[in-house]
Structure formats: C-alpha cells, structure tokens
GUBA-638780 format. One record per residue: residue number from 1; residue in three letters; x, y, z of N, C-alpha, C in turn. Coordinates in steps of 0.1 Angstrom, whole numbers, plus 2048, in hexadecimal, padded with zeros to 3 digits. Layout:
BEGIN
<NUM 'ala' <X Y Z> <X Y Z> <X Y Z>>
...
***
This chain:
BEGIN
<1 'met' <836 6E8 796> <830 6F3 78D> <830 700 795>>
<2 'lys' <833 70B 78D> <834 718 794> <826 71D 798>>
<3 'lys' <826 723 7A4> <81A 72A 7A8> <818 736 79F>>
<4 'arg' <80C 73A 79D> <809 746 795> <802 751 79E>>
<5 'ala' <807 75D 79C> <801 768 7A3> <7FD 773 799>>
<6 'leu' <7F1 779 79C> <7ED 785 794> <7ED 791 79D>>
<7 'ile' <7F4 79B 799> <7F4 7A8 7A1> <7ED 7B3 79A>>
<8 'ile' <7E2 7B8 7A0> <7DB 7C3 79B> <7E1 7D0 7A1>>
<9 'gly' <7E7 7D8 799> <7EE 7E3 79E> <7FD 7E0 79F>>
<10 'his' <802 7D8 796> <810 7D3 797> <81B 7DE 795>>
<11 'ser' <817 7E9 78F> <821 7F3 78B> <824 7FE 796>>
<12 'gly' <81C 7FD 7A1> <81E 806 7AC> <829 802 7B5>>
<13 'gln' <82B 809 7C0> <836 806 7C9> <835 7F8 7CF>>
<14 'asp' <829 7F4 7D4> <827 7E7 7DA> <827 7DC 7D0>>
<15 'gly' <821 7DF 7C4> <821 7D5 7B9> <82F 7D1 7B5>>
<16 'phe' <838 7DB 7B4> <846 7D9 7B0> <84D 7D0 7B9>>
<17 'tyr' <84C 7D2 7C6> <853 7CA 7D0> <84C 7BD 7D2>>
<18 'leu' <83F 7BC 7D0> <838 7AF 7D1> <83C 7A6 7C5>>
<19 'thr' <83E 7AC 7BA> <842 7A4 7AE> <850 79E 7B1>>
<20 'gln' <859 7A6 7B6> <866 7A2 7BA> <866 796 7C4>>
<21 'thr' <85D 798 7CE> <85C 78E 7D9> <857 781 7D3>>
<22 'leu' <84D 781 7CB> <847 775 7C5> <850 76E 7BB>>
<23 'glu' <857 776 7B3> <860 770 7A9> <86C 769 7B0>>
<24 'ala' <870 76F 7BB> <87B 769 7C3> <877 75C 7C9>>
<25 'gln' <869 759 7CA> <864 74D 7CF> <85F 744 7C4>>
<26 'asn' <863 747 7B8> <861 73F 7AC> <852 73F 7A7>>
<27 'tyr' <84B 74A 7AA> <83E 74C 7A5> <83F 751 796>>
<28 'gln' <834 74D 78E> <832 754 782> <829 75F 784>>
<29 'val' <82D 76C 782> <826 777 786> <820 77E 77A>>
<30 'phe' <813 781 77A> <80C 789 771> <808 796 777>>
<31 'gly' <807 7A1 770> <803 7AE 776> <7FB 7B6 76C>>
<32 'phe' <7F2 7BE 772> <7EA 7C7 76A> <7E9 7D5 772>>
<33 'ser' <7EB 7DF 76B> <7E8 7ED 770> <7E4 7F5 764>>
<34 'asn' <7DF 801 767> <7DA 80A 75C> <7E6 80E 753>>
<35 'ser' <7F2 80E 758> <7FD 812 750> <805 807 74A>>
<36 'ser' <804 7FB 74E> <80C 7F0 749> <807 7E2 74C>>
<37 'arg' <80D 7D9 745> <809 7CB 747> <815 7C2 749>>
<38 'leu' <814 7B8 750> <820 7AF 753> <81C 7A1 74F>>
<39 'asn' <823 79C 745> <822 78E 740> <814 78A 73C>>
<40 'leu' <80D 794 736> <7FF 792 731> <7FE 792 722>>
<41 'asn' <80A 794 71B> <809 796 70C> <804 789 705>>
<42 'asp' <807 77E 70B> <803 771 704> <7F5 76D 708>>
<43 'leu' <7EE 775 710> <7E0 772 713> <7D6 77A 70C>>
<44 'asp' <7CB 774 70A> <7C0 77B 702> <7B6 782 70C>>
<45 'val' <7BB 78C 713> <7B2 793 71C> <7AC 7A0 717>>
<46 'gly' <7B1 7A5 70C> <7AC 7B1 706> <7B0 7BE 70D>>
<47 'glu' <7A9 7C9 70A> <7AC 7D6 710> <7A0 7DA 718>>
<48 'ala' <7A2 7DB 725> <797 7E0 72D> <79D 7E4 73B>>
<49 'leu' <794 7E7 744> <798 7EB 752> <792 7E1 75C>>
<50 'ile' <797 7E2 768> <793 7D9 773> <784 7DB 777>>
<51 'thr' <77F 7E6 772> <770 7E9 775> <767 7E1 76B>>
<52 'asp' <76D 7DA 762> <766 7D2 758> <767 7C3 75D>>
<53 'phe' <75B 7BE 760> <75B 7B0 766> <761 7A6 75C>>
<54 'glu' <75D 7A7 74F> <762 79D 746> <771 79D 744>>
<55 'phe' <776 7A9 745> <785 7AA 744> <78C 7A3 750>>
<56 'cys' <786 7A6 75C> <78C 79F 768> <78A 790 767>>
<57 'glu' <77F 78C 761> <77D 77E 75F> <788 777 757>>
<58 'lys' <78B 77E 74B> <795 779 742> <7A3 779 749>>
<59 'leu' <7A6 784 750> <7B3 784 757> <7B5 779 760>>
<60 'leu' <7AB 776 769> <7AC 76C 773> <7AC 75E 76D>>
<61 'ile' <7A4 75C 764> <7A3 74E 75E> <7AF 74B 756>>
<62 'gln' <7B4 754 74D> <7BF 752 744> <7CD 751 74C>>
<63 'thr' <7CE 759 756> <7DB 758 75E> <7DB 74C 767>>
<64 'gln' <7CF 746 76A> <7CE 73B 773> <7D5 73D 780>>
<65 'ala' <7D3 749 785> <7DA 74E 791> <7D6 746 79E>>
<66 'asp' <7E0 742 7A5> <7DE 73B 7B2> <7DC 746 7BD>>
<67 'glu' <7E2 751 7BB> <7E1 75D 7C4> <7DE 769 7BC>>
<68 'leu' <7D5 772 7C1> <7D2 77E 7BB> <7D5 789 7C6>>
<69 'tyr' <7DC 793 7C2> <7DF 79E 7CB> <7D9 7AB 7C6>>
<70 'tyr' <7CF 7B0 7CD> <7C8 7BC 7C8> <7CE 7C8 7CF>>
<71 'leu' <7D8 7CF 7C8> <7DF 7DB 7CD> <7DA 7E8 7C7>>
<72 'ala' <7D2 7E7 7BD> <7CE 7F3 7B6> <7C7 7FD 7BF>>
<73 'ala' <7CB 809 7BE> <7C5 813 7C7> <7C6 821 7C1>>
<74 'leu' <7BC 829 7C3> <7BC 837 7C0> <7BD 83F 7CD>>
<75 'his' <7C8 846 7CF> <7CC 84C 7DC> <7D2 85A 7DA>>
<76 'gln' <7D1 862 7E4> <7D7 86F 7E4> <7E1 870 7F0>>
<77 'ser' <7EC 878 7EE> <7F4 87B 7FA> <7EE 888 800>>
<78 'ser' <7F4 88B 80C> <7EF 897 814> <7F2 8A4 80D>>
<79 'ile' <7FB 8A4 803> <7FE 8B1 7FD> <7F7 8B3 7F0>>
<80 'glu' <7EF 8A9 7EC> <7E8 8AB 7DF> <7DB 8B2 7E2>>
<81 'gln' <7D6 8B9 7D7> <7C9 8C0 7D8> <7BE 8B5 7DB>>
<82 'ser' <7B6 8B8 7E5> <7AC 8AF 7E9> <7A0 8AF 7DF>>
<83 'tyr' <79C 8A4 7DA> <791 8A3 7D1> <785 89E 7D9>>
<84 'asp' <77A 8A5 7D7> <76E 8A1 7DE> <762 8A0 7D4>>
<85 'asp' <764 8A0 7C7> <75A 8A0 7BD> <755 891 7BB>>
<86 'leu' <749 890 7B6> <742 883 7B5> <74A 879 7AC>>
<87 'ser' <750 87E 7A1> <757 876 798> <763 870 79E>>
<88 'phe' <76A 878 7A6> <776 872 7AD> <772 868 7B7>>
<89 'tyr' <767 86A 7BF> <762 860 7C8> <75E 853 7C1>>
<90 'lys' <758 854 7B6> <754 848 7AE> <760 840 7A9>>
<91 'asn' <76A 848 7A4> <776 841 79E> <77D 83A 7AA>>
<92 'thr' <77E 840 7B5> <785 83A 7C1> <77E 82D 7C5>>
<93 'ile' <771 82E 7C6> <769 821 7C9> <76B 817 7BF>>
<94 'asp' <76B 81B 7B2> <76D 811 7A7> <77A 80A 7A8>>
<95 'val' <785 812 7A9> <793 80C 7A9> <796 805 7B6>>
<96 'asn' <792 80B 7C1> <796 805 7CE> <78D 7FA 7D3>>
<97 'ala' <781 7F9 7CE> <778 7EF 7D3> <771 7E7 7C8>>
<98 'asn' <76B 7ED 7BE> <762 7E6 7B5> <76A 7DD 7AB>>
<99 'gly' <777 7E1 7A8> <77F 7D8 7A1> <782 7CB 7A9>>
<100 'leu' <784 7CD 7B6> <786 7C1 7BE> <779 7B8 7BE>>
<101 'leu' <76E 7BE 7BE> <761 7B7 7BE> <760 7AE 7B2>>
<102 'asn' <765 7B3 7A6> <765 7AB 79A> <76D 79F 79B>>
<103 'phe' <779 7A0 7A1> <781 794 7A3> <77B 78A 7AD>>
<104 'leu' <776 78F 7B7> <76F 786 7C1> <764 77E 7BB>>
<105 'glu' <75C 785 7B3> <751 77E 7AC> <756 774 7A2>>
<106 'cys' <761 777 79B> <767 76E 792> <76B 761 799>>
<107 'ile' <771 762 7A4> <775 756 7AC> <769 74D 7AF>>
<108 'val' <75E 754 7B3> <752 74C 7B7> <74C 746 7AB>>
<109 'lys' <74A 74E 7A1> <743 74A 794> <74A 73E 78E>>
<110 'his' <757 73E 78E> <75E 733 787> <764 729 790>>
<111 'lys' <761 72A 79D> <766 721 7A8> <775 71F 7A7>>
<112 'leu' <77C 72B 7A6> <78A 72B 7A5> <791 729 7B2>>
<113 'asp' <79C 721 7B1> <7A4 71F 7BD> <7AF 72A 7BE>>
<114 'cys' <7AB 735 7C1> <7B4 741 7C1> <7B2 749 7CE>>
<115 'lys' <7BD 74B 7D5> <7BD 753 7E1> <7BF 762 7DE>>
<116 'leu' <7B8 76A 7E5> <7B8 778 7E2> <7BD 781 7ED>>
<117 'phe' <7C6 78A 7EB> <7CA 794 7F5> <7C6 7A2 7F1>>
<118 'tyr' <7BF 7A9 7FA> <7BB 7B7 7F8> <7C3 7C0 800>>
<119 'ala' <7C9 7CA 7FA> <7D1 7D4 801> <7C8 7DF 806>>
<120 'ser' <7C5 7DF 813> <7BD 7EA 819> <7C7 7F4 81F>>
<121 'ser' <7C2 7FD 827> <7CB 808 82C> <7C7 80C 83A>>
<122 'ser' <7D0 812 841> <7CD 817 84F> <7C3 823 84E>>
<123 'his' <7C1 828 842> <7B7 833 841> <7A9 82E 844>>
<124 'ile' <7A7 821 845> <79A 81C 84A> <797 820 858>>
<125 'phe' <7A2 824 85F> <7A1 828 86D> <7A2 837 86F>>
<126 'gly' <7A1 83F 864> <7A4 84D 863> <7A0 855 86F>>
<127 'gly' <794 853 874> <78F 85C 87F> <78E 854 88D>>
<128 'thr' <795 849 88E> <793 841 89A> <799 848 8A6>>
<129 'arg' <793 845 8B2> <799 849 8BF> <7A1 83F 8C6>>
<130 'thr' <7A2 833 8BF> <7AA 828 8C4> <7B8 82B 8C2>>
<131 'leu' <7C0 82B 8CD> <7CE 82F 8CC> <7D6 825 8C4>>
<132 'ile' <7D4 818 8C5> <7DB 80E 8BD> <7D1 806 8B6>>
<133 'gln' <7D1 804 8A9> <7C7 7FD 8A2> <7CB 7EF 89F>>
<134 'asn' <7C1 7E6 89F> <7C3 7D8 89B> <7B8 7D3 892>>
<135 'glu' <7B7 7C7 890> <7AD 7C1 887> <79E 7C3 88C>>
<136 'glu' <79D 7C5 899> <790 7C7 89F> <78B 7D5 8A0>>
<137 'thr' <794 7DF 89D> <791 7ED 89F> <786 7F1 895>>
<138 'pro' <77B 7F7 899> <771 7FB 890> <776 805 885>>
<139 'tyr' <771 803 879> <775 80C 86E> <76F 81A 871>>
<140 'cys' <777 824 86D> <773 832 86F> <779 83B 864>>
<141 'pro' <776 838 857> <77C 840 84C> <777 84E 84C>>
<142 'val' <780 857 848> <77C 865 846> <780 86B 839>>
<143 'ser' <782 862 82F> <785 866 821> <77F 85C 818>>
<144 'ile' <77E 860 80B> <778 856 802> <782 84A 800>>
<145 'tyr' <78F 84D 801> <798 842 800> <796 838 80C>>
<146 'gly' <794 83D 818> <791 834 823> <784 82C 821>>
<147 'val' <77A 834 81D> <76D 82D 81A> <76E 822 810>>
<148 'ser' <775 825 805> <777 81B 7FA> <77E 80E 7FF>>
<149 'lys' <787 810 808> <78F 804 80E> <786 7FC 817>>
<150 'val' <77D 803 81F> <774 7FC 828> <76A 7F4 81F>>
<151 'leu' <765 7FA 814> <75C 7F3 80B> <763 7E6 806>>
<152 'gly' <770 7E7 801> <777 7DC 7FD> <778 7D1 807>>
<153 'met' <77A 7D5 813> <77B 7CB 81E> <76E 7C4 821>>
<154 'his' <763 7CC 81F> <755 7C6 821> <753 7BC 815>>
<155 'tyr' <757 7BF 809> <756 7B6 7FE> <75D 7A9 802>>
<156 'cys' <769 7AA 808> <771 79E 80C> <769 796 816>>
<157 'asp' <763 79D 820> <75B 796 82A> <750 78E 824>>
<158 'leu' <749 794 81A> <73E 78E 813> <742 782 80C>>
<159 'tyr' <74D 783 804> <751 777 7FC> <758 76D 804>>
<160 'arg' <75D 770 810> <763 766 818> <757 75C 81D>>
<161 'gln' <74B 762 81E> <740 75A 822> <73C 751 816>>
<162 'lys' <740 754 80A> <73D 74C 7FE> <748 742 7FB>>
<163 'gly' <752 741 805> <75C 737 804> <769 73C 7FD>>
<164 'val' <76A 749 7FA> <777 74E 7F4> <781 751 7FF>>
<165 'phe' <78E 74D 7FC> <799 750 805> <79D 75E 801>>
<166 'cys' <799 768 808> <79C 776 806> <7A1 77C 813>>
<167 'ser' <7AD 780 813> <7B3 787 81F> <7B6 795 81C>>
<168 'val' <7B6 79D 827> <7B8 7AB 826> <7C4 7AF 82E>>
<169 'gly' <7CD 7B7 828> <7D8 7BD 82F> <7D5 7CC 831>>
<170 'val' <7D5 7D0 83D> <7D3 7DF 840> <7E0 7E5 841>>
<171 'phe' <7E5 7EB 836> <7F2 7F1 835> <7F3 7FE 83C>>
<172 'tyr' <7FC 800 845> <800 80D 84A> <80B 813 841>>
<173 'asn' <80F 81F 844> <819 826 83B> <825 81D 839>>
<174 'his' <829 81C 82C> <834 814 829> <83C 81B 81D>>
<175 'glu' <849 81C 81F> <851 824 816> <85B 81B 80E>>
<176 'ser' <860 821 803> <86B 81A 7FC> <871 825 7F2>>
<177 'pro' <87C 821 7EB> <881 82A 7E1> <877 82D 7D6>>
<178 'arg' <86D 825 7D4> <864 827 7C9> <858 830 7CC>>
<179 'arg' <858 836 7D8> <84E 840 7DB> <84F 84C 7D2>>
<180 'ser' <843 852 7CF> <844 85E 7C6> <847 86A 7CF>>
<181 'ser' <84B 875 7C9> <84F 881 7D0> <843 888 7D8>>
<182 'lys' <837 884 7D5> <82C 88A 7DC> <82A 885 7EA>>
<183 'phe' <831 87A 7ED> <830 875 7FB> <83B 87B 803>>
<184 'val' <838 87E 810> <842 885 819> <84F 87E 81A>>
<185 'ser' <84F 871 81B> <85C 86A 81D> <865 86C 811>>
<186 'lys' <860 86B 805> <868 86E 7F9> <86C 87C 7F8>>
<187 'lys' <863 885 7FC> <867 894 7FB> <872 897 805>>
<188 'ile' <872 891 811> <87D 893 81A> <88A 88E 815>>
<189 'ile' <88A 882 810> <896 87C 80B> <89C 883 7FF>>
<190 'glu' <893 886 7F5> <898 88D 7E9> <89D 89B 7EC>>
<191 'thr' <896 8A2 7F4> <89B 8B0 7F7> <8A7 8B0 800>>
<192 'ala' <8A8 8A7 809> <8B5 8A6 812> <8C1 8A4 809>>
<193 'val' <8C0 89B 800> <8CB 898 7F7> <8CE 8A4 7EE>>
<194 'lys' <8C4 8AB 7E9> <8C6 8B7 7E1> <8CD 8C1 7E9>>
<195 'ile' <8C9 8C3 7F5> <8D0 8CD 7FE> <8DF 8C9 800>>
<196 'ser' <8E1 8BC 802> <8EF 8B8 804> <8F8 8BA 7F8>>
<197 'lys' <8F1 8BB 7EC> <8F9 8BD 7DF> <8F8 8CC 7DB>>
<198 'gly' <8F2 8D4 7E3> <8F1 8E2 7E0> <8E7 8E5 7D5>>
<199 'glu' <8DE 8DC 7D3> <8D3 8DE 7C9> <8C6 8E3 7CE>>
<200 'ala' <8C5 8E4 7DC> <8B9 8EA 7E2> <8BE 8F0 7EF>>
<201 'ser' <8B6 8FA 7F4> <8BA 901 800> <8B1 8FF 80C>>
<202 'glu' <8A5 8F9 80A> <89C 8F7 815> <892 8EB 812>>
<203 'leu' <88D 8E6 81D> <882 8DB 81C> <876 8E1 824>>
<204 'val' <86B 8E2 81D> <85F 8E7 823> <855 8DB 826>>
<205 'leu' <852 8DA 832> <849 8CF 837> <83D 8D5 83E>>
<206 'gly' <832 8CD 83F> <826 8D2 845> <825 8D1 854>>
<207 'asp' <82A 8C6 85A> <829 8C3 868> <834 8BA 86D>>
<208 'leu' <83E 8BF 874> <849 8B6 878> <845 8AD 884>>
<209 'ser' <83A 8B0 88B> <836 8A8 896> <82D 89D 893>>
<210 'ala' <828 89C 887> <81F 891 883> <825 883 885>>
<211 'lys' <81E 87A 88C> <823 86D 88F> <81D 863 885>>
<212 'ile' <826 85A 880> <822 851 876> <828 843 879>>
<213 'asp' <81F 839 876> <824 82B 877> <82A 827 86A>>
<214 'trp' <837 827 869> <83E 826 85C> <845 818 85B>>
<215 'gly' <844 812 84F> <84B 806 84C> <851 806 83F>>
<216 'phe' <858 7FB 83B> <85F 7FA 82F> <857 7F1 825>>
<217 'ala' <854 7F7 819> <84B 7F0 810> <84E 7E2 80C>>
<218 'pro' <85B 7DF 809> <85E 7D1 806> <85A 7C7 811>>
<219 'asp' <85B 7CC 81E> <857 7C3 829> <848 7C1 829>>
<220 'tyr' <841 7CB 825> <832 7CB 826> <82C 7C2 81B>>
<221 'val' <832 7C1 810> <82D 7B8 805> <831 7AA 808>>
<222 'lys' <83C 7A8 810> <83F 79A 814> <834 796 81E>>
<223 'ala' <830 79F 826> <825 79C 82F> <818 798 828>>
<224 'ala' <815 79F 81D> <80A 79C 815> <80A 78D 80F>>
<225 'his' <816 78A 80A> <818 77C 806> <816 772 811>>
<226 'ser' <81C 775 81C> <81B 76C 828> <80C 76A 82C>>
<227 'ile' <804 774 82B> <7F6 774 82F> <7EE 76A 827>>
<228 'leu' <7F2 768 81A> <7EB 75E 812> <7F0 750 814>>
<229 'gln' <7FA 74E 81D> <7FF 741 81F> <7F9 73B 82C>>
<230 'val' <7F2 743 834> <7EC 73D 840> <7E0 735 83D>>
<231 'asn' <7DB 72E 846> <7D0 724 844> <7C2 72B 841>>
<232 'glu' <7C0 736 848> <7B3 73C 847> <7B4 74B 843>>
<233 'ser' <7AB 74F 83B> <7AC 75E 836> <7A6 767 841>>
<234 'gly' <7A9 773 840> <7A5 77D 84A> <7AB 78A 848>>
<235 'val' <7AA 793 853> <7B0 7A0 852> <7BC 7A1 85A>>
<236 'phe' <7C6 7A8 855> <7D3 7A9 85C> <7D8 7B7 85B>>
<237 'val' <7DC 7BD 867> <7E2 7CA 867> <7F1 7C8 863>>
<238 'ile' <7F6 7D0 85A> <804 7D0 856> <80A 7DD 859>>
<239 'ser' <812 7DD 864> <817 7EA 869> <824 7E7 870>>
<240 'ser' <82B 7F2 873> <838 7F1 87B> <835 7EF 88A>>
<241 'gly' <829 7F5 88E> <825 7F4 89C> <82B 7FF 8A4>>
<242 'ser' <833 809 89E> <839 814 8A6> <837 821 89E>>
<243 'leu' <838 82C 8A5> <836 839 8A0> <843 841 89F>>
<244 'his' <845 849 895> <850 852 894> <84B 85F 88E>>
<245 'thr' <851 86A 892> <84C 877 88C> <853 87A 87F>>
<246 'ile' <84E 883 878> <855 888 86C> <862 88E 86F>>
<247 'glu' <863 895 87B> <870 89A 87F> <87A 88F 881>>
<248 'asp' <876 883 886> <87F 878 888> <884 874 87A>>
<249 'phe' <87C 873 870> <880 870 863> <88A 87A 85D>>
<250 'val' <886 886 85F> <88F 891 85A> <89D 890 861>>
<251 'gly' <89D 88F 86E> <8A9 88F 876> <8B2 884 871>>
<252 'ile' <8AD 878 86F> <8B6 86C 86A> <8BB 86F 85C>>
<253 'ala' <8B3 874 853> <8B8 877 846> <8C3 881 845>>
<254 'phe' <8C0 88C 84C> <8CA 897 84C> <8D7 893 854>>
<255 'asp' <8D6 88C 85F> <8E1 887 866> <8EA 87F 85D>>
<256 'gln' <8E4 876 855> <8EC 86E 84C> <8F4 876 842>>
<257 'leu' <8EF 882 83F> <8F6 88B 836> <8FF 895 83D>>
<258 'asn' <900 894 84A> <908 89D 852> <903 8AB 851>>
<259 'leu' <8F6 8AC 851> <8F0 8BA 850> <8E7 8BC 85D>>
<260 'asp' <8E6 8C8 861> <8DD 8CC 86C> <8CF 8CF 866>>
<261 'trp' <8C5 8C7 867> <8B9 8C9 861> <8B2 8D6 864>>
<262 'arg' <8B5 8DB 870> <8AE 8E7 875> <8B2 8F3 86D>>
<263 'ala' <8BD 8F2 866> <8C2 8FD 85D> <8BB 8FE 850>>
<264 'tyr' <8B4 8F3 84D> <8AE 8F2 83F> <89F 8EF 83F>>
<265 'val' <899 8EA 84A> <88B 8E7 849> <882 8F2 84E>>
<266 'lys' <878 8F5 846> <86E 8FF 849> <861 8F8 84A>>
<267 'val' <858 8FD 853> <84B 8F8 855> <840 901 84F>>
<268 'asn' <837 8FC 847> <82C 903 841> <820 8FA 841>>
<269 'ser' <818 8FC 84B> <80C 8F3 84D> <802 8F4 841>>
<270 'asn' <803 8FF 839> <7FA 901 82E> <7FB 8F7 823>>
<271 'ile' <807 8F0 822> <809 8E7 817> <802 8DA 81A>>
<272 'ile' <7FD 8D8 826> <7F5 8CC 828> <7E7 8CE 825>>
<273 'leu' <7E2 8C8 81A> <7D4 8CB 816> <7CA 8C1 81C>>
<274 'lys' <7CF 8B5 820> <7C7 8AC 827> <7CC 8AA 835>>
<275 'lys' <7C5 8AF 83F> <7CA 8AE 84D> <7C8 8A0 853>>
<276 'ser' <7D1 89B 85A> <7D0 88E 861> <7C6 88F 86C>>
<277 'val' <7BD 886 86E> <7B3 886 878> <7B9 881 885>>
<278 'thr' <7C0 876 884> <7C5 870 890> <7D3 869 88D>>
<279 'val' <7DA 865 898> <7E6 85D 896> <7E2 84F 895>>
<280 'leu' <7E8 848 88B> <7E5 83A 888> <7F1 832 88B>>
<281 'gln' <7EF 828 894> <7FA 81F 898> <7F4 811 898>>
<282 'gly' <7FA 808 890> <7F4 7FA 88E> <7FA 7F0 898>>
<283 'asp' <7F2 7E7 89C> <7F6 7DB 8A4> <7F8 7CF 89A>>
<284 'asn' <804 7CB 898> <807 7C1 88E> <808 7B3 895>>
<285 'ser' <803 7B1 8A1> <806 7A5 8A8> <7FF 799 8A1>>
<286 'lys' <7F4 79A 89B> <7ED 78F 894> <7F6 78B 889>>
<287 'leu' <7FB 794 881> <803 791 875> <810 789 87A>>
<288 'lys' <816 78E 884> <822 788 889> <81F 77A 88E>>
<289 'arg' <814 778 895> <810 76B 89B> <80D 761 891>>
<290 'leu' <806 764 886> <802 75A 87D> <80B 758 871>>
<291 'thr' <814 762 86F> <81D 760 863> <82C 761 867>>
<292 'asn' <82F 764 873> <83D 766 878> <844 772 870>>
<293 'trp' <83C 77B 86B> <842 786 864> <849 790 86D>>
<294 'glu' <854 795 869> <85C 79F 870> <862 7A9 866>>
<295 'ala' <862 7B5 869> <868 7BF 861> <877 7BD 860>>
<296 'ser' <87C 7C0 854> <88B 7BE 852> <893 7CA 856>>
<297 'leu' <88C 7D6 856> <893 7E2 859> <88D 7E9 865>>
<298 'thr' <895 7F0 86D> <890 7F9 877> <88C 806 870>>
<299 'phe' <885 80F 877> <882 81C 871> <88E 823 86C>>
<300 'lys' <898 824 874> <8A5 82B 871> <8AB 825 865>>
<301 'gln' <8AC 817 864> <8B2 811 859> <8AA 813 84C>>
<302 'met' <89D 814 84D> <895 817 841> <898 824 83C>>
<303 'val' <899 82F 844> <89C 83C 83F> <8AA 83C 839>>
<304 'glu' <8B3 835 83F> <8C1 834 83A> <8C1 82D 82C>>
<305 'val' <8B9 823 82A> <8B8 81C 81D> <8B2 825 813>>
<306 'leu' <8A8 82D 816> <8A2 836 80D> <8AC 841 809>>
<307 'leu' <8B3 846 812> <8BD 850 80F> <8C9 84B 807>>
<308 'ala' <8CE 83F 80A> <8D9 839 802> <8D4 837 7F4>>
<309 'asn' <8C8 833 7F2> <8C3 831 7E4> <8C2 83E 7DD>>
<310 'glu' <8BE 848 7E3> <8BC 855 7DD> <8CA 85B 7D9>>
<311 'leu' <8D4 859 7E1> <8E1 85D 7DE> <8E8 857 7D2>>
<312 'met' <8E3 84B 7CF> <8E8 844 7C3> <8E1 848 7B6>>
<313 'gln' <8D7 850 7B7> <8D0 854 7AB> <8D8 85F 7A3>>
***
C-alpha cells in the first residue's frame, strides 16, 4: 500500500520539489496552500485556512497521511519593504507557527500515526555570535520571521513530549530555478542572461561581499524526507556547510556567459532594506551522520544549473 504524505505549502519552491521527490518514491501526495490544492478534490474538507483547527482536522483525518510536511511560511527577501506593523506580525505567527500547532494537536487528539516535519530557518540564529551553528546553538532571532520559526520549534518540543514524532529541519539558503525574482540568486541569473542577450545593460546589487551558506533546493527537500525516516525525531541543520560570497555567485554566472562581470555589475547598498546581522554557516554533520545525506551539486554546479535553466526559458 502506498504511503501517504500531506504537504502544507506544496505550491512553493520546496513543496514543488518535495512533491516530485515523494512521488518518485511511490507516495500518494496531497497538498494545500492558499493558492491551490493537490489531490483534495475528492475529499470533503471544505474551504478554510490552516489557522482553522477544524479544517486542519479534516485535512489530516481524510488524507490519512503517514507523513505531514509543514512548509507554509510568510517570509520577506532582503529587498522587500520591511513590515513592522502588528497585523503583519500576527499573520506571520499564524502562518509560520499557529497553523503547525493545529496539526500537532490533531495528531494528539486523534492518536494518529503520522510523522511531522517542520521547516524552520537559519533566521532563528539571526543575531548569533557563534561562527558555525548546529542543533545546540542558542536561538537568537532578530526578525518576526525568525521569532515565528523559533515558536514553531518550541511547539514541536512540547508535542514531542506528548509522544508525537515531529522533527525540525533548519533550512539554510537554498536555491532552484523556481525561486522568484525578489531573491538575489534569481536576480543575478535573470539579469546576467538578459545582459548576454542585449536585453539589459547592468546588474545592481547591494553587497558583493556578503557571505552565504548556499545549497540546492531539491537536495534539501530530500534531506527533509530522510529526516522522517530515522528512528527518533529531533532537530537537524540542513546546510551546505560552506560559505560563498555574492561575488562568487556573480563570477560563476558571468563566466559561463563569457562576460566580464565587472563591466556590468553596480553596487548600491541602499537597495538592501533588511541588513544582515551576522554571517550564518551551518554544521550539517548530524544530518549526514544519521541519514547519510549528501548534496548532489557543488556550489559552482548549482549556479551552472540555474543558469542553464534560465537560458532555456
């Protein structure tokens, strides 16, 4: 009999690749997001949001999910206008944490045999002074996004004590062709290709020296699946374990197009509306030790894949 998985946030970058990963392993996959539904038409779950407990209850019971992946998140990139009003804070907490709480409570209330994966973020370490972060690094969020992810992790801690198998993946930056243009990786790739075609004359970036722990999104969702296959639930850092600058990214992309990036790239620090507090680099040794996970692409190969995909558009 096929395993069943329910993905909350299936239409985003990670949900797309996770769906592919699970279907390749013969799972029956159900998905819910604000914009679409996957394989839910035959179920009587009604119209509601994940902030509604009864709706979450119907979703989980009717899909009979063996595994639930909570990927839903309200997030901003560094170039988006920073929101600090109360309604945005409340919405962020509701989507990133309180929806998760509903599903955790459903599992306990109905004694469901369902493993849960929660997608957290390196933003939980936003203001840390620890050079390399692991599962024992104290949380130090400096944004509502980071705070909401810490809250979600505490919910998992609480329900783990109630007997729920709930694991957390602390995702570091991960890219794919499905990234939106508001993210710096996609902006670099899109603009470099436009320059090569004579459709643009310059690429404006905020900080070429910024160091980022970058990985490939399809690899990271495979890590998420692997985490639910270990014997005990817990917290796992999902990262490449290495740092590269934005200049490194730019250099590889432009070199592949036989262009000198220095002739086209301009720096304007004013476009960065949310300043990075610290450099975040993850220690993925626990993940590798317990799941044998390995990244399929190097940093250079990842940039080349992103570029090749953009050239085909």
